[in-house]
PDB file of N, CA, C, O and CB in Angstrom:
ATOM      1  N   MET A   1     181.853  20.028 187.878  1.00  0.00           N
ATOM      2  CA  MET A   1     180.691  20.122 188.724  1.00  0.00           C
ATOM      3  C   MET A   1     179.740  19.164 188.362  1.00  0.00           C
ATOM      4  O   MET A   1     179.349  19.033 187.202  1.00  0.00           O
ATOM      5  CB  MET A   1     180.093  21.408 188.701  1.00  0.00           C
ATOM      6  N   SER A   2     179.313  18.425 189.394  1.00  0.00           N
ATOM      7  CA  SER A   2     178.382  17.223 189.163  1.00  0.00           C
ATOM      8  C   SER A   2     177.021  17.503 189.874  1.00  0.00           C
ATOM      9  O   SER A   2     177.038  18.047 190.979  1.00  0.00           O
ATOM     10  CB  SER A   2     179.050  15.820 189.751  1.00  0.00           C
ATOM     11  N   PHE A   3     175.830  17.148 189.277  1.00  0.00           N
ATOM     12  CA  PHE A   3     174.507  17.494 189.768  1.00  0.00           C
ATOM     13  C   PHE A   3     173.938  15.989 189.639  1.00  0.00           C
ATOM     14  O   PHE A   3     173.398  15.644 188.588  1.00  0.00           O
ATOM     15  CB  PHE A   3     173.659  18.766 188.841  1.00  0.00           C
ATOM     16  N   PRO A   4     174.072  15.069 190.765  1.00  0.00           N
ATOM     17  CA  PRO A   4     173.468  13.738 190.711  1.00  0.00           C
ATOM     18  C   PRO A   4     171.963  13.940 190.967  1.00  0.00           C
ATOM     19  O   PRO A   4     171.462  14.735 191.763  1.00  0.00           O
ATOM     20  CB  PRO A   4     174.131  12.734 191.780  1.00  0.00           C
ATOM     21  N   LEU A   5     171.339  13.081 190.154  1.00  0.00           N
ATOM     22  CA  LEU A   5     169.845  12.899 190.323  1.00  0.00           C
ATOM     23  C   LEU A   5     169.560  11.408 190.813  1.00  0.00           C
ATOM     24  O   LEU A   5     170.173  10.465 190.312  1.00  0.00           O
ATOM     25  CB  LEU A   5     169.055  13.205 188.887  1.00  0.00           C
ATOM     26  N   VAL A   6     168.547  11.225 191.873  1.00  0.00           N
ATOM     27  CA  VAL A   6     168.415   9.988 192.368  1.00  0.00           C
ATOM     28  C   VAL A   6     167.213   9.427 191.637  1.00  0.00           C
ATOM     29  O   VAL A   6     166.263  10.155 191.351  1.00  0.00           O
ATOM     30  CB  VAL A   6     168.303   9.990 193.868  1.00  0.00           C
ATOM     31  N   ILE A   7     167.245   8.154 191.337  1.00  0.00           N
ATOM     32  CA  ILE A   7     166.183   7.403 190.684  1.00  0.00           C
ATOM     33  C   ILE A   7     165.694   6.491 191.677  1.00  0.00           C
ATOM     34  O   ILE A   7     166.458   5.605 192.062  1.00  0.00           O
ATOM     35  CB  ILE A   7     166.626   6.669 189.425  1.00  0.00           C
ATOM     36  N   TYR A   8     164.415   6.583 192.200  1.00  0.00           N
ATOM     37  CA  TYR A   8     164.093   5.841 193.363  1.00  0.00           C
ATOM     38  C   TYR A   8     163.742   4.293 192.925  1.00  0.00           C
ATOM     39  O   TYR A   8     162.802   4.079 192.159  1.00  0.00           O
ATOM     40  CB  TYR A   8     162.861   6.577 194.122  1.00  0.00           C
ATOM     41  N   VAL A   9     164.427   3.391 193.373  1.00  0.00           N
ATOM     42  CA  VAL A   9     164.293   2.116 193.115  1.00  0.00           C
ATOM     43  C   VAL A   9     164.155   1.248 194.364  1.00  0.00           C
ATOM     44  O   VAL A   9     165.159   0.877 194.973  1.00  0.00           O
ATOM     45  CB  VAL A   9     165.350   1.743 192.327  1.00  0.00           C
ATOM     46  N   PRO A  10     162.838   0.901 194.776  1.00  0.00           N
ATOM     47  CA  PRO A  10     162.553   0.109 196.112  1.00  0.00           C
ATOM     48  C   PRO A  10     163.512  -1.055 196.205  1.00  0.00           C
ATOM     49  O   PRO A  10     163.764  -1.799 195.256  1.00  0.00           O
ATOM     50  CB  PRO A  10     161.008  -0.473 196.185  1.00  0.00           C
ATOM     51  N   GLY A  11     164.030  -1.161 197.418  1.00  0.00           N
ATOM     52  CA  GLY A  11     164.890  -2.273 197.785  1.00  0.00           C
ATOM     53  C   GLY A  11     166.399  -2.251 197.226  1.00  0.00           C
ATOM     54  O   GLY A  11     167.127  -3.233 197.371  1.00  0.00           O
ATOM     55  N   TYR A  12     166.767  -1.248 196.672  1.00  0.00           N
ATOM     56  CA  TYR A  12     168.104  -0.929 196.060  1.00  0.00           C
ATOM     57  C   TYR A  12     168.932  -0.046 197.034  1.00  0.00           C
ATOM     58  O   TYR A  12     169.318   1.068 196.677  1.00  0.00           O
ATOM     59  CB  TYR A  12     167.918  -0.171 194.651  1.00  0.00           C
ATOM     60  N   ASN A  13     169.177  -0.501 198.150  1.00  0.00           N
ATOM     61  CA  ASN A  13     169.868   0.369 199.180  1.00  0.00           C
ATOM     62  C   ASN A  13     168.867   1.582 199.508  1.00  0.00           C
ATOM     63  O   ASN A  13     169.321   2.725 199.455  1.00  0.00           O
ATOM     64  CB  ASN A  13     171.363   0.939 198.591  1.00  0.00           C
ATOM     65  N   ASP A  14     167.722   1.404 199.795  1.00  0.00           N
ATOM     66  CA  ASP A  14     166.580   2.315 199.730  1.00  0.00           C
ATOM     67  C   ASP A  14     166.935   3.417 200.913  1.00  0.00           C
ATOM     68  O   ASP A  14     166.625   3.130 202.069  1.00  0.00           O
ATOM     69  CB  ASP A  14     165.069   1.462 199.976  1.00  0.00           C
ATOM     70  N   LEU A  15     167.504   4.521 200.662  1.00  0.00           N
ATOM     71  CA  LEU A  15     167.534   5.584 201.438  1.00  0.00           C
ATOM     72  C   LEU A  15     166.680   6.767 201.153  1.00  0.00           C
ATOM     73  O   LEU A  15     166.696   7.710 201.944  1.00  0.00           O
ATOM     74  CB  LEU A  15     168.724   5.929 201.482  1.00  0.00           C
ATOM     75  N   GLY A  16     165.938   6.795 200.093  1.00  0.00           N
ATOM     76  CA  GLY A  16     165.113   7.794 199.508  1.00  0.00           C
ATOM     77  C   GLY A  16     165.756   8.882 199.093  1.00  0.00           C
ATOM     78  O   GLY A  16     166.981   8.827 198.991  1.00  0.00           O
ATOM     79  N   ILE A  17     165.105   9.992 198.796  1.00  0.00           N
ATOM     80  CA  ILE A  17     165.841  11.172 198.251  1.00  0.00           C
ATOM     81  C   ILE A  17     166.584  11.993 199.402  1.00  0.00           C
ATOM     82  O   ILE A  17     165.978  12.409 200.390  1.00  0.00           O
ATOM     83  CB  ILE A  17     164.806  12.129 197.479  1.00  0.00           C
ATOM     84  N   ARG A  18     168.001  12.196 199.182  1.00  0.00           N
ATOM     85  CA  ARG A  18     168.635  12.884 200.176  1.00  0.00           C
ATOM     86  C   ARG A  18     168.665  14.355 200.037  1.00  0.00           C
ATOM     87  O   ARG A  18     168.495  14.827 198.912  1.00  0.00           O
ATOM     88  CB  ARG A  18     169.887  12.411 200.284  1.00  0.00           C
ATOM     89  N   VAL A  19     168.873  15.177 201.103  1.00  0.00           N
ATOM     90  CA  VAL A  19     168.884  16.490 201.070  1.00  0.00           C
ATOM     91  C   VAL A  19     169.906  17.162 200.059  1.00  0.00           C
ATOM     92  O   VAL A  19     169.639  18.133 199.350  1.00  0.00           O
ATOM     93  CB  VAL A  19     169.099  16.886 202.374  1.00  0.00           C
ATOM     94  N   GLY A  20     171.043  16.533 200.103  1.00  0.00           N
ATOM     95  CA  GLY A  20     172.002  17.022 199.036  1.00  0.00           C
ATOM     96  C   GLY A  20     171.645  16.835 197.620  1.00  0.00           C
ATOM     97  O   GLY A  20     172.081  17.590 196.752  1.00  0.00           O
ATOM     98  N   ASP A  21     170.764  15.721 197.336  1.00  0.00           N
ATOM     99  CA  ASP A  21     170.184  15.692 196.098  1.00  0.00           C
ATOM    100  C   ASP A  21     169.264  16.790 195.644  1.00  0.00           C
ATOM    101  O   ASP A  21     169.291  17.321 194.534  1.00  0.00           O
ATOM    102  CB  ASP A  21     169.553  14.571 196.026  1.00  0.00           C
ATOM    103  N   LEU A  22     168.429  17.072 196.651  1.00  0.00           N
ATOM    104  CA  LEU A  22     167.504  18.120 196.473  1.00  0.00           C
ATOM    105  C   LEU A  22     168.118  19.524 196.239  1.00  0.00           C
ATOM    106  O   LEU A  22     167.630  20.340 195.457  1.00  0.00           O
ATOM    107  CB  LEU A  22     166.642  18.145 197.631  1.00  0.00           C
ATOM    108  N   ILE A  23     169.191  19.730 196.956  1.00  0.00           N
ATOM    109  CA  ILE A  23     169.905  21.019 196.748  1.00  0.00           C
ATOM    110  C   ILE A  23     170.583  21.011 195.413  1.00  0.00           C
ATOM    111  O   ILE A  23     170.438  22.038 194.749  1.00  0.00           O
ATOM    112  CB  ILE A  23     170.948  21.282 197.865  1.00  0.00           C
ATOM    113  N   SER A  24     171.270  20.077 194.916  1.00  0.00           N
ATOM    114  CA  SER A  24     171.754  19.957 193.723  1.00  0.00           C
ATOM    115  C   SER A  24     170.919  20.124 192.545  1.00  0.00           C
ATOM    116  O   SER A  24     171.255  20.758 191.545  1.00  0.00           O
ATOM    117  CB  SER A  24     172.281  18.885 193.693  1.00  0.00           C
ATOM    118  N   LEU A  25     169.763  19.495 192.724  1.00  0.00           N
ATOM    119  CA  LEU A  25     168.602  19.658 191.758  1.00  0.00           C
ATOM    120  C   LEU A  25     168.161  21.199 191.638  1.00  0.00           C
ATOM    121  O   LEU A  25     168.033  21.769 190.554  1.00  0.00           O
ATOM    122  CB  LEU A  25     167.325  18.751 192.274  1.00  0.00           C
ATOM    123  N   LEU A  26     167.960  21.760 192.803  1.00  0.00           N
ATOM    124  CA  LEU A  26     167.585  23.107 192.872  1.00  0.00           C
ATOM    125  C   LEU A  26     168.706  24.078 192.356  1.00  0.00           C
ATOM    126  O   LEU A  26     168.403  25.155 191.842  1.00  0.00           O
ATOM    127  CB  LEU A  26     167.209  23.415 194.283  1.00  0.00           C
ATOM    128  N   MET A  27     169.880  23.713 192.490  1.00  0.00           N
ATOM    129  CA  MET A  27     170.999  24.571 191.891  1.00  0.00           C
ATOM    130  C   MET A  27     171.149  24.465 190.393  1.00  0.00           C
ATOM    131  O   MET A  27     171.579  25.388 189.701  1.00  0.00           O
ATOM    132  CB  MET A  27     172.340  24.191 192.504  1.00  0.00           C
ATOM    133  N   LEU A  28     170.738  23.185 189.888  1.00  0.00           N
ATOM    134  CA  LEU A  28     170.746  23.103 188.444  1.00  0.00           C
ATOM    135  C   LEU A  28     169.674  23.789 187.817  1.00  0.00           C
ATOM    136  O   LEU A  28     169.867  24.441 186.791  1.00  0.00           O
ATOM    137  CB  LEU A  28     170.723  21.782 188.012  1.00  0.00           C
ATOM    138  N   VAL A  29     168.381  23.678 188.437  1.00  0.00           N
ATOM    139  CA  VAL A  29     167.382  24.531 187.743  1.00  0.00           C
ATOM    140  C   VAL A  29     167.482  25.859 187.896  1.00  0.00           C
ATOM    141  O   VAL A  29     166.998  26.565 187.012  1.00  0.00           O
ATOM    142  CB  VAL A  29     166.148  24.249 188.088  1.00  0.00           C
ATOM    143  N   THR A  30     168.102  26.453 188.999  1.00  0.00           N
ATOM    144  CA  THR A  30     168.416  27.929 189.085  1.00  0.00           C
ATOM    145  C   THR A  30     169.377  28.379 187.974  1.00  0.00           C
ATOM    146  O   THR A  30     169.206  29.416 187.334  1.00  0.00           O
ATOM    147  CB  THR A  30     169.052  28.273 190.478  1.00  0.00           C
ATOM    148  N   LEU A  31     170.355  27.568 187.797  1.00  0.00           N
ATOM    149  CA  LEU A  31     171.508  27.879 186.842  1.00  0.00           C
ATOM    150  C   LEU A  31     170.958  27.833 185.345  1.00  0.00           C
ATOM    151  O   LEU A  31     171.413  28.554 184.457  1.00  0.00           O
ATOM    152  CB  LEU A  31     172.757  26.767 187.041  1.00  0.00           C
ATOM    153  N   LEU A  32     169.936  26.912 185.163  1.00  0.00           N
ATOM    154  CA  LEU A  32     169.282  26.772 183.920  1.00  0.00           C
ATOM    155  C   LEU A  32     168.403  27.956 183.569  1.00  0.00           C
ATOM    156  O   LEU A  32     168.233  28.348 182.415  1.00  0.00           O
ATOM    157  CB  LEU A  32     168.500  25.550 183.926  1.00  0.00           C
ATOM    158  N   ILE A  33     167.876  28.478 184.610  1.00  0.00           N
ATOM    159  CA  ILE A  33     166.888  29.767 184.475  1.00  0.00           C
ATOM    160  C   ILE A  33     167.823  30.900 184.205  1.00  0.00           C
ATOM    161  O   ILE A  33     167.588  31.706 183.303  1.00  0.00           O
ATOM    162  CB  ILE A  33     165.935  30.115 185.899  1.00  0.00           C
ATOM    163  N   CYS A  34     168.900  30.978 184.985  1.00  0.00           N
ATOM    164  CA  CYS A  34     169.789  32.149 184.992  1.00  0.00           C
ATOM    165  C   CYS A  34     170.365  32.268 183.436  1.00  0.00           C
ATOM    166  O   CYS A  34     170.348  33.297 182.760  1.00  0.00           O
ATOM    167  CB  CYS A  34     171.045  31.942 186.170  1.00  0.00           C
ATOM    168  N   PHE A  35     170.855  31.031 183.046  1.00  0.00           N
ATOM    169  CA  PHE A  35     171.627  31.103 181.804  1.00  0.00           C
ATOM    170  C   PHE A  35     170.702  31.316 180.461  1.00  0.00           C
ATOM    171  O   PHE A  35     171.049  31.832 179.399  1.00  0.00           O
ATOM    172  CB  PHE A  35     172.468  29.755 181.690  1.00  0.00           C
ATOM    173  N   SER A  36     169.380  30.749 180.830  1.00  0.00           N
ATOM    174  CA  SER A  36     168.347  31.050 179.709  1.00  0.00           C
ATOM    175  C   SER A  36     168.087  32.522 179.684  1.00  0.00           C
ATOM    176  O   SER A  36     168.122  33.117 178.607  1.00  0.00           O
ATOM    177  CB  SER A  36     166.943  30.270 179.926  1.00  0.00           C
ATOM    178  N   ASP A  37     167.818  33.174 180.847  1.00  0.00           N
ATOM    179  CA  ASP A  37     167.531  34.654 180.744  1.00  0.00           C
ATOM    180  C   ASP A  37     168.730  35.443 180.320  1.00  0.00           C
ATOM    181  O   ASP A  37     168.514  36.530 179.785  1.00  0.00           O
ATOM    182  CB  ASP A  37     167.037  35.211 182.081  1.00  0.00           C
ATOM    183  N   ILE A  38     169.943  35.052 180.481  1.00  0.00           N
ATOM    184  CA  ILE A  38     171.010  35.689 179.842  1.00  0.00           C
ATOM    185  C   ILE A  38     171.128  35.663 178.379  1.00  0.00           C
ATOM    186  O   ILE A  38     171.404  36.635 177.675  1.00  0.00           O
ATOM    187  CB  ILE A  38     172.104  35.199 180.331  1.00  0.00           C
ATOM    188  N   GLU A  39     170.896  34.469 177.985  1.00  0.00           N
ATOM    189  CA  GLU A  39     170.809  34.118 176.443  1.00  0.00           C
ATOM    190  C   GLU A  39     169.701  34.775 175.824  1.00  0.00           C
ATOM    191  O   GLU A  39     169.794  35.105 174.641  1.00  0.00           O
ATOM    192  CB  GLU A  39     170.641  32.600 176.162  1.00  0.00           C
ATOM    193  N   ASP A  40     168.639  35.011 176.497  1.00  0.00           N
ATOM    194  CA  ASP A  40     167.415  35.659 175.943  1.00  0.00           C
ATOM    195  C   ASP A  40     167.794  37.054 175.744  1.00  0.00           C
ATOM    196  O   ASP A  40     167.505  37.552 174.656  1.00  0.00           O
ATOM    197  CB  ASP A  40     166.140  35.537 176.874  1.00  0.00           C
ATOM    198  N   ARG A  41     168.416  37.792 176.647  1.00  0.00           N
ATOM    199  CA  ARG A  41     168.696  39.209 176.609  1.00  0.00           C
ATOM    200  C   ARG A  41     169.841  39.449 175.323  1.00  0.00           C
ATOM    201  O   ARG A  41     169.775  40.422 174.572  1.00  0.00           O
ATOM    202  CB  ARG A  41     169.291  39.699 178.189  1.00  0.00           C
ATOM    203  N   ARG A  42     170.765  38.510 175.232  1.00  0.00           N
ATOM    204  CA  ARG A  42     171.761  38.662 174.176  1.00  0.00           C
ATOM    205  C   ARG A  42     171.113  38.457 172.818  1.00  0.00           C
ATOM    206  O   ARG A  42     171.508  39.138 171.872  1.00  0.00           O
ATOM    207  CB  ARG A  42     172.923  37.673 174.371  1.00  0.00           C
ATOM    208  N   LEU A  43     170.193  37.608 172.669  1.00  0.00           N
ATOM    209  CA  LEU A  43     169.524  37.480 171.465  1.00  0.00           C
ATOM    210  C   LEU A  43     168.577  38.565 171.161  1.00  0.00           C
ATOM    211  O   LEU A  43     168.436  39.037 170.033  1.00  0.00           O
ATOM    212  CB  LEU A  43     168.873  36.275 171.440  1.00  0.00           C
ATOM    213  N   ARG A  44     167.933  38.942 172.207  1.00  0.00           N
ATOM    214  CA  ARG A  44     167.117  40.183 171.961  1.00  0.00           C
ATOM    215  C   ARG A  44     167.805  41.453 171.433  1.00  0.00           C
ATOM    216  O   ARG A  44     167.242  42.233 170.666  1.00  0.00           O
ATOM    217  CB  ARG A  44     166.480  40.550 173.208  1.00  0.00           C
ATOM    218  N   LYS A  45     169.112  41.619 171.911  1.00  0.00           N
ATOM    219  CA  LYS A  45     169.806  42.773 171.618  1.00  0.00           C
ATOM    220  C   LYS A  45     170.361  42.504 170.070  1.00  0.00           C
ATOM    221  O   LYS A  45     170.531  43.433 169.281  1.00  0.00           O
ATOM    222  CB  LYS A  45     170.986  43.044 172.771  1.00  0.00           C
ATOM    223  N   LYS A  46     170.606  41.192 169.760  1.00  0.00           N
ATOM    224  CA  LYS A  46     171.298  41.016 168.462  1.00  0.00           C
ATOM    225  C   LYS A  46     170.314  40.909 167.271  1.00  0.00           C
ATOM    226  O   LYS A  46     170.571  41.317 166.139  1.00  0.00           O
ATOM    227  CB  LYS A  46     172.183  39.750 168.513  1.00  0.00           C
ATOM    228  N   PHE A  47     169.151  40.310 167.656  1.00  0.00           N
ATOM    229  CA  PHE A  47     168.034  40.137 166.701  1.00  0.00           C
ATOM    230  C   PHE A  47     166.769  40.444 167.245  1.00  0.00           C
ATOM    231  O   PHE A  47     166.015  39.572 167.677  1.00  0.00           O
ATOM    232  CB  PHE A  47     167.967  38.815 166.192  1.00  0.00           C
ATOM    233  N   PRO A  48     166.461  41.857 167.240  1.00  0.00           N
ATOM    234  CA  PRO A  48     165.270  42.358 167.947  1.00  0.00           C
ATOM    235  C   PRO A  48     163.836  41.927 167.347  1.00  0.00           C
ATOM    236  O   PRO A  48     162.894  41.629 168.080  1.00  0.00           O
ATOM    237  CB  PRO A  48     165.366  43.883 167.956  1.00  0.00           C
ATOM    238  N   GLU A  49     163.770  41.925 166.008  1.00  0.00           N
ATOM    239  CA  GLU A  49     162.412  41.576 165.443  1.00  0.00           C
ATOM    240  C   GLU A  49     162.215  40.071 165.535  1.00  0.00           C
ATOM    241  O   GLU A  49     161.294  39.537 166.152  1.00  0.00           O
ATOM    242  CB  GLU A  49     162.262  42.053 163.921  1.00  0.00           C
ATOM    243  N   SER A  50     163.231  39.400 164.819  1.00  0.00           N
ATOM    244  CA  SER A  50     163.083  38.037 164.728  1.00  0.00           C
ATOM    245  C   SER A  50     163.190  37.259 166.153  1.00  0.00           C
ATOM    246  O   SER A  50     162.603  36.181 166.241  1.00  0.00           O
ATOM    247  CB  SER A  50     164.115  37.566 163.753  1.00  0.00           C
ATOM    248  N   PHE A  51     163.773  37.659 167.055  1.00  0.00           N
ATOM    249  CA  PHE A  51     163.779  37.106 168.317  1.00  0.00           C
ATOM    250  C   PHE A  51     162.279  37.255 169.009  1.00  0.00           C
ATOM    251  O   PHE A  51     161.767  36.296 169.586  1.00  0.00           O
ATOM    252  CB  PHE A  51     164.927  37.817 169.142  1.00  0.00           C
ATOM    253  N   GLN A  52     161.646  38.490 168.907  1.00  0.00           N
ATOM    254  CA  GLN A  52     160.346  38.748 169.410  1.00  0.00           C
ATOM    255  C   GLN A  52     159.362  37.678 168.787  1.00  0.00           C
ATOM    256  O   GLN A  52     158.545  37.069 169.478  1.00  0.00           O
ATOM    257  CB  GLN A  52     159.920  40.234 169.074  1.00  0.00           C
ATOM    258  N   ASP A  53     159.495  37.515 167.529  1.00  0.00           N
ATOM    259  CA  ASP A  53     158.525  36.517 166.949  1.00  0.00           C
ATOM    260  C   ASP A  53     158.875  34.966 167.357  1.00  0.00           C
ATOM    261  O   ASP A  53     158.002  34.102 167.438  1.00  0.00           O
ATOM    262  CB  ASP A  53     158.546  36.678 165.317  1.00  0.00           C
ATOM    263  N   TYR A  54     160.180  34.741 167.588  1.00  0.00           N
ATOM    264  CA  TYR A  54     160.412  33.245 168.039  1.00  0.00           C
ATOM    265  C   TYR A  54     160.041  33.204 169.546  1.00  0.00           C
ATOM    266  O   TYR A  54     159.631  32.142 170.013  1.00  0.00           O
ATOM    267  CB  TYR A  54     162.048  32.718 167.809  1.00  0.00           C
ATOM    268  N   TYR A  55     160.162  34.286 170.320  1.00  0.00           N
ATOM    269  CA  TYR A  55     159.938  34.316 171.804  1.00  0.00           C
ATOM    270  C   TYR A  55     158.400  34.072 171.982  1.00  0.00           C
ATOM    271  O   TYR A  55     157.942  33.338 172.858  1.00  0.00           O
ATOM    272  CB  TYR A  55     160.429  35.771 172.492  1.00  0.00           C
ATOM    273  N   GLU A  56     157.714  34.702 171.146  1.00  0.00           N
ATOM    274  CA  GLU A  56     156.175  34.719 171.431  1.00  0.00           C
ATOM    275  C   GLU A  56     155.560  33.289 170.868  1.00  0.00           C
ATOM    276  O   GLU A  56     154.432  32.921 171.197  1.00  0.00           O
ATOM    277  CB  GLU A  56     155.402  36.109 170.610  1.00  0.00           C
ATOM    278  N   ASN A  57     156.377  32.551 170.024  1.00  0.00           N
ATOM    279  CA  ASN A  57     155.782  31.324 169.496  1.00  0.00           C
ATOM    280  C   ASN A  57     156.441  30.226 169.936  1.00  0.00           C
ATOM    281  O   ASN A  57     156.198  29.175 169.344  1.00  0.00           O
ATOM    282  CB  ASN A  57     155.740  31.271 168.106  1.00  0.00           C
ATOM    283  N   THR A  58     157.398  30.209 171.041  1.00  0.00           N
ATOM    284  CA  THR A  58     158.193  29.144 171.365  1.00  0.00           C
ATOM    285  C   THR A  58     158.072  28.996 173.094  1.00  0.00           C
ATOM    286  O   THR A  58     158.084  29.989 173.822  1.00  0.00           O
ATOM    287  CB  THR A  58     159.756  29.444 170.757  1.00  0.00           C
ATOM    288  N   GLY A  59     157.979  27.867 173.509  1.00  0.00           N
ATOM    289  CA  GLY A  59     157.807  27.649 174.966  1.00  0.00           C
ATOM    290  C   GLY A  59     159.207  28.031 175.612  1.00  0.00           C
ATOM    291  O   GLY A  59     160.188  28.333 174.932  1.00  0.00           O
ATOM    292  N   PHE A  60     159.193  27.982 177.111  1.00  0.00           N
ATOM    293  CA  PHE A  60     160.277  28.433 177.869  1.00  0.00           C
ATOM    294  C   PHE A  60     161.344  27.323 177.753  1.00  0.00           C
ATOM    295  O   PHE A  60     162.311  27.482 177.008  1.00  0.00           O
ATOM    296  CB  PHE A  60     159.855  28.744 179.345  1.00  0.00           C
ATOM    297  N   PHE A  61     161.190  26.292 178.422  1.00  0.00           N
ATOM    298  CA  PHE A  61     162.144  25.098 178.337  1.00  0.00           C
ATOM    299  C   PHE A  61     161.607  23.791 177.466  1.00  0.00           C
ATOM    300  O   PHE A  61     162.385  22.917 177.083  1.00  0.00           O
ATOM    301  CB  PHE A  61     162.436  24.616 179.861  1.00  0.00           C
ATOM    302  N   SER A  62     160.216  23.765 177.209  1.00  0.00           N
ATOM    303  CA  SER A  62     159.566  22.819 176.543  1.00  0.00           C
ATOM    304  C   SER A  62     158.632  23.456 175.559  1.00  0.00           C
ATOM    305  O   SER A  62     158.280  24.635 175.615  1.00  0.00           O
ATOM    306  CB  SER A  62     158.911  21.947 177.453  1.00  0.00           C
ATOM    307  N   PRO A  63     158.202  22.455 174.519  1.00  0.00           N
ATOM    308  CA  PRO A  63     157.299  23.151 173.598  1.00  0.00           C
ATOM    309  C   PRO A  63     156.083  23.694 174.312  1.00  0.00           C
ATOM    310  O   PRO A  63     155.611  23.168 175.320  1.00  0.00           O
ATOM    311  CB  PRO A  63     156.863  22.225 172.481  1.00  0.00           C
ATOM    312  N   LYS A  64     155.615  24.753 173.742  1.00  0.00           N
ATOM    313  CA  LYS A  64     154.427  25.544 174.046  1.00  0.00           C
ATOM    314  C   LYS A  64     153.249  24.637 173.891  1.00  0.00           C
ATOM    315  O   LYS A  64     152.959  24.253 172.758  1.00  0.00           O
ATOM    316  CB  LYS A  64     154.301  26.800 173.130  1.00  0.00           C
ATOM    317  N   ILE A  65     152.511  24.241 174.967  1.00  0.00           N
ATOM    318  CA  ILE A  65     151.213  23.432 174.660  1.00  0.00           C
ATOM    319  C   ILE A  65     150.083  24.225 175.157  1.00  0.00           C
ATOM    320  O   ILE A  65     148.965  24.140 174.649  1.00  0.00           O
ATOM    321  CB  ILE A  65     151.178  21.965 175.349  1.00  0.00           C
ATOM    322  N   ILE A  66     150.377  25.039 176.201  1.00  0.00           N
ATOM    323  CA  ILE A  66     149.150  26.066 176.590  1.00  0.00           C
ATOM    324  C   ILE A  66     149.931  27.397 176.565  1.00  0.00           C
ATOM    325  O   ILE A  66     151.155  27.489 176.663  1.00  0.00           O
ATOM    326  CB  ILE A  66     148.346  25.770 178.244  1.00  0.00           C
ATOM    327  N   ASN A  67     149.080  28.392 176.423  1.00  0.00           N
ATOM    328  CA  ASN A  67     149.593  29.827 176.272  1.00  0.00           C
ATOM    329  C   ASN A  67     149.841  30.277 177.693  1.00  0.00           C
ATOM    330  O   ASN A  67     149.046  31.015 178.275  1.00  0.00           O
ATOM    331  CB  ASN A  67     148.522  30.845 175.490  1.00  0.00           C
ATOM    332  N   LEU A  68     151.005  29.802 178.272  1.00  0.00           N
ATOM    333  CA  LEU A  68     151.443  30.396 179.691  1.00  0.00           C
ATOM    334  C   LEU A  68     152.898  30.632 179.422  1.00  0.00           C
ATOM    335  O   LEU A  68     153.633  29.772 178.937  1.00  0.00           O
ATOM    336  CB  LEU A  68     151.193  29.335 181.086  1.00  0.00           C
ATOM    337  N   LYS A  69     153.301  31.909 179.779  1.00  0.00           N
ATOM    338  CA  LYS A  69     154.533  32.315 179.778  1.00  0.00           C
ATOM    339  C   LYS A  69     155.305  32.264 180.965  1.00  0.00           C
ATOM    340  O   LYS A  69     155.346  33.285 181.652  1.00  0.00           O
ATOM    341  CB  LYS A  69     154.536  33.425 179.354  1.00  0.00           C
ATOM    342  N   ILE A  70     155.932  31.241 181.332  1.00  0.00           N
ATOM    343  CA  ILE A  70     156.654  30.958 182.572  1.00  0.00           C
ATOM    344  C   ILE A  70     157.718  32.013 182.781  1.00  0.00           C
ATOM    345  O   ILE A  70     157.962  32.506 183.882  1.00  0.00           O
ATOM    346  CB  ILE A  70     157.285  29.546 182.545  1.00  0.00           C
ATOM    347  N   SER A  71     158.375  32.348 181.583  1.00  0.00           N
ATOM    348  CA  SER A  71     159.524  33.350 181.790  1.00  0.00           C
ATOM    349  C   SER A  71     159.184  34.584 182.261  1.00  0.00           C
ATOM    350  O   SER A  71     159.947  35.211 182.996  1.00  0.00           O
ATOM    351  CB  SER A  71     160.235  33.608 180.628  1.00  0.00           C
ATOM    352  N   ASP A  72     157.923  35.077 181.854  1.00  0.00           N
ATOM    353  CA  ASP A  72     157.574  36.382 182.353  1.00  0.00           C
ATOM    354  C   ASP A  72     157.290  36.369 183.817  1.00  0.00           C
ATOM    355  O   ASP A  72     157.555  37.358 184.501  1.00  0.00           O
ATOM    356  CB  ASP A  72     156.412  36.915 181.625  1.00  0.00           C
ATOM    357  N   ARG A  73     156.741  35.247 184.350  1.00  0.00           N
ATOM    358  CA  ARG A  73     156.505  35.146 185.758  1.00  0.00           C
ATOM    359  C   ARG A  73     157.616  34.948 186.577  1.00  0.00           C
ATOM    360  O   ARG A  73     157.585  35.442 187.704  1.00  0.00           O
ATOM    361  CB  ARG A  73     155.657  34.171 186.022  1.00  0.00           C
ATOM    362  N   PHE A  74     158.738  34.218 186.160  1.00  0.00           N
ATOM    363  CA  PHE A  74     159.750  33.852 187.176  1.00  0.00           C
ATOM    364  C   PHE A  74     161.131  34.200 186.632  1.00  0.00           C
ATOM    365  O   PHE A  74     162.168  33.594 186.901  1.00  0.00           O
ATOM    366  CB  PHE A  74     159.668  32.317 187.547  1.00  0.00           C
ATOM    367  N   SER A  75     161.009  35.237 185.848  1.00  0.00           N
ATOM    368  CA  SER A  75     162.471  35.900 185.270  1.00  0.00           C
ATOM    369  C   SER A  75     163.150  36.390 186.408  1.00  0.00           C
ATOM    370  O   SER A  75     162.540  37.001 187.286  1.00  0.00           O
ATOM    371  CB  SER A  75     162.330  37.209 184.172  1.00  0.00           C
ATOM    372  N   LEU A  76     164.464  36.152 186.469  1.00  0.00           N
ATOM    373  CA  LEU A  76     165.473  36.564 187.483  1.00  0.00           C
ATOM    374  C   LEU A  76     166.011  37.965 187.076  1.00  0.00           C
ATOM    375  O   LEU A  76     166.472  38.690 187.958  1.00  0.00           O
ATOM    376  CB  LEU A  76     166.680  35.483 187.585  1.00  0.00           C
ATOM    377  N   PHE A  77     165.979  38.338 185.918  1.00  0.00           N
ATOM    378  CA  PHE A  77     166.668  39.585 185.515  1.00  0.00           C
ATOM    379  C   PHE A  77     165.692  40.534 184.932  1.00  0.00           C
ATOM    380  O   PHE A  77     166.066  41.636 184.532  1.00  0.00           O
ATOM    381  CB  PHE A  77     167.788  39.317 184.510  1.00  0.00           C
TER     382      PHE A  77
END
């Protein structure tokens, strides 16, 4: 399975961003969120106390810069 991303370079067969590229990017982000939620559930069952500490002090996909829990707002499960 391949999820191509388009890098916009003017003058290099400039077609812009195609619909298929947006769909594949949307599918990739959806899969990442789904697998992240599944992994969080498994870790929460296996290590309840230590995972809770880790979860509160770590960001969703990137390091926590501001205190915003994206996974609580956009959780799929």
